[in-house]
C-alpha positions in Angstrom: -148.2 6.6 -111.7 -148.5 8.2 -115.2 -147.8 11.7 -113.7 -144.5 10.3 -112.1 -143.4 8.8 -115.3 -144.2 12.0 -117.2 -142.2 14.1 -114.8 -139.3 11.7 -115.0 -139.3 11.8 -118.8 -139.2 15.6 -118.8 -136.3 15.7 -116.4 -134.4 13.1 -118.5 -135.1 15.2 -121.6 -133.6 18.3 -119.9 -130.7 16.6 -118.3 -129.7 14.8 -121.5 -129.2 18.1 -123.3 -131.8 17.5 -125.9 -132.6 21.3 -126.1 -130.6 22.9 -128.9 -127.6 24.6 -127.5 -124.4 25.3 -129.5 -121.0 25.9 -128.0 -118.2 26.8 -130.4 -114.7 25.6 -129.4 -111.6 27.6 -130.6 -108.0 26.7 -130.4 -104.7 28.4 -130.0 -102.4 27.3 -132.8 -100.2 30.1 -134.1 -98.3 29.7 -137.4 -94.6 29.3 -136.7 -92.3 31.3 -139.0 -89.5 29.4 -140.6 -86.6 31.8 -139.8 -83.5 29.7 -139.3 -81.0 31.1 -136.8 -78.9 28.0 -137.4 -75.9 27.4 -135.0 -76.0 30.8 -133.3 -75.6 29.1 -129.9 -73.5 26.2 -131.1 -72.7 23.7 -128.4 -75.5 25.0 -126.1 -78.6 23.0 -125.1 -81.8 24.5 -123.8 -84.6 23.3 -121.6 -87.9 25.2 -122.0 -89.5 25.3 -118.6 -93.3 25.1 -118.1 -94.8 28.5 -118.4 -96.4 30.3 -115.4 -99.7 32.0 -116.1 -102.7 33.5 -114.5 -105.5 31.1 -113.5 -107.7 32.3 -116.3 -105.2 31.1 -119.0 -105.3 27.6 -117.5 -109.0 27.2 -118.1 -111.1 26.1 -121.2 -113.5 28.8 -120.3 -113.0 31.8 -122.6 -112.9 35.2 -121.0 -112.8 38.8 -122.1 -112.5 42.1 -120.3 -113.7 45.7 -120.7 -111.7 48.8 -120.2 -113.1 49.5 -116.8 -111.4 46.3 -115.5 -114.5 44.1 -115.5 -114.0 40.5 -116.6 -116.6 38.3 -118.2 -117.0 34.8 -119.8 -118.4 34.0 -123.2 -121.5 31.9 -123.0 -121.3 30.3 -126.5 -117.6 30.1 -127.0 -114.8 28.1 -125.2 -111.3 27.0 -125.8 -110.9 23.5 -127.3 -107.9 23.1 -125.1 -106.4 25.1 -122.2 -104.5 28.2 -123.7 -101.6 27.6 -121.3 -101.0 24.1 -122.7 -101.1 25.4 -126.3 -98.8 28.3 -125.5 -96.3 25.7 -124.0 -96.4 23.7 -127.1 -96.1 26.6 -129.5 -93.1 28.1 -127.6 -91.3 24.7 -127.8 -92.2 24.3 -131.5 -91.0 27.8 -132.3 -87.6 27.6 -130.5 -86.9 24.1 -132.0 -87.8 25.3 -135.5 -85.4 28.3 -135.2 -82.4 26.0 -134.7 -80.7 28.4 -132.3 -79.4 25.7 -130.0 -78.0 22.3 -130.5 -81.0 20.8 -128.9 -84.2 22.0 -127.2 -86.0 19.9 -124.6 -89.5 20.3 -123.1 -90.1 20.5 -119.3 -91.0 16.9 -119.1 -87.6 15.8 -120.5 -85.1 14.3 -118.1 -82.2 15.3 -120.4 -79.6 17.7 -118.9 -79.4 21.1 -120.5 -76.9 24.0 -120.3 -79.7 26.6 -120.1 -83.2 26.9 -119.0 -85.9 29.3 -120.3 -88.4 30.5 -117.7 -91.6 32.1 -119.0 -94.4 34.1 -117.3 -97.5 35.1 -119.1 -98.5 38.4 -117.7 -101.4 39.0 -120.1 -103.4 37.0 -122.7 -106.7 38.7 -122.9 -109.3 40.2 -125.3 -110.6 43.7 -124.3 -113.6 45.7 -125.5 -114.2 49.4 -125.8 -116.9 50.9 -123.7 -119.5 50.8 -126.5 -118.5 47.2 -127.4 -118.0 48.2 -131.0 -114.2 47.7 -131.0 -111.9 45.1 -129.5 -108.2 44.3 -129.2 -106.0 41.8 -127.5 -103.1 42.4 -125.1 -100.4 39.8 -124.8 -97.4 40.1 -122.6 -94.7 37.6 -121.7 -91.6 37.9 -119.5 -88.6 35.6 -120.2 -85.5 34.7 -118.2 -82.6 32.7 -119.6 -80.9 30.8 -116.7 -77.6 29.0 -116.5 -78.4 25.5 -115.1 -75.1 25.0 -113.4 -75.0 28.3 -111.5 -78.9 28.9 -111.4 -78.1 32.5 -112.3 -80.1 34.5 -114.8 -78.0 35.4 -117.9 -80.6 37.8 -119.3 -84.3 38.6 -119.0 -86.8 40.6 -121.0 -90.5 41.5 -121.3 -92.1 41.1 -124.8 -95.5 42.6 -125.3 -97.8 43.4 -128.2 -101.4 44.7 -128.8 -103.3 43.6 -131.8 -106.7 45.0 -133.0 -109.5 42.5 -133.6 -111.0 42.6 -137.1 -114.4 41.8 -135.6 -115.6 42.6 -132.0 -116.6 39.1 -131.0 -115.1 35.8 -129.8 -113.8 34.7 -133.2 -112.2 38.1 -133.8 -110.4 37.7 -130.4 -109.2 34.2 -131.2 -107.7 35.3 -134.5 -106.0 38.3 -132.9 -104.7 36.3 -130.0 -103.1 33.8 -132.4 -101.6 36.7 -134.4 -100.2 38.3 -131.3 -98.7 35.0 -130.1 -97.0 34.7 -133.5 -95.4 38.1 -132.9 -94.3 37.2 -129.4 -92.7 33.9 -130.6 -90.8 35.6 -133.4 -89.5 38.3 -131.0 -88.6 35.6 -128.5 -86.4 33.8 -131.0 -84.7 37.1 -132.0 -84.0 37.8 -128.3 -82.7 34.3 -127.7 -80.4 34.5 -130.7 -78.8 37.8 -129.7 -76.7 36.3 -126.9 -76.6 32.9 -125.2 -73.3 32.9 -123.2 
């Protein structure tokens, strides 16, 4: 009887996670530049559609890749929230803050809009050199501005950037991904403000 209780106690100790194990959670929260493109698309309203991404960007599991196309997961680092969700929020915050359109609605809104922005995330990944001493992030988005009445694309573009990581680790990758997203968001607003007819 004593042996049964002892084994049960050990199992409970393991299952309850009493062994020391630390997981660091990081978040995507880029700084939004306050450039004001006020009233460039006067009279136009925009709906920002839900972004389309690769499966890995929709997970809280933090991944990285090597230059020989192998993909791995960090064992002691994870995302505090799904990157796809945070990118959605950042894109909406950025476009609203730029004041290019009369109003900007998220994809959950039932409000009617003149235009819709469709977004695909092609790449949102940290890469390591063969010797693992250097690292960079590659971020690439495609955008299409669609007329809601005709369902025709007005214009489209691909915006990409590569940012070197200050440190070759998970934290360095997170900082670089946030910096890269800031660049993408700024270039997106410049592109949107160039023509909206």
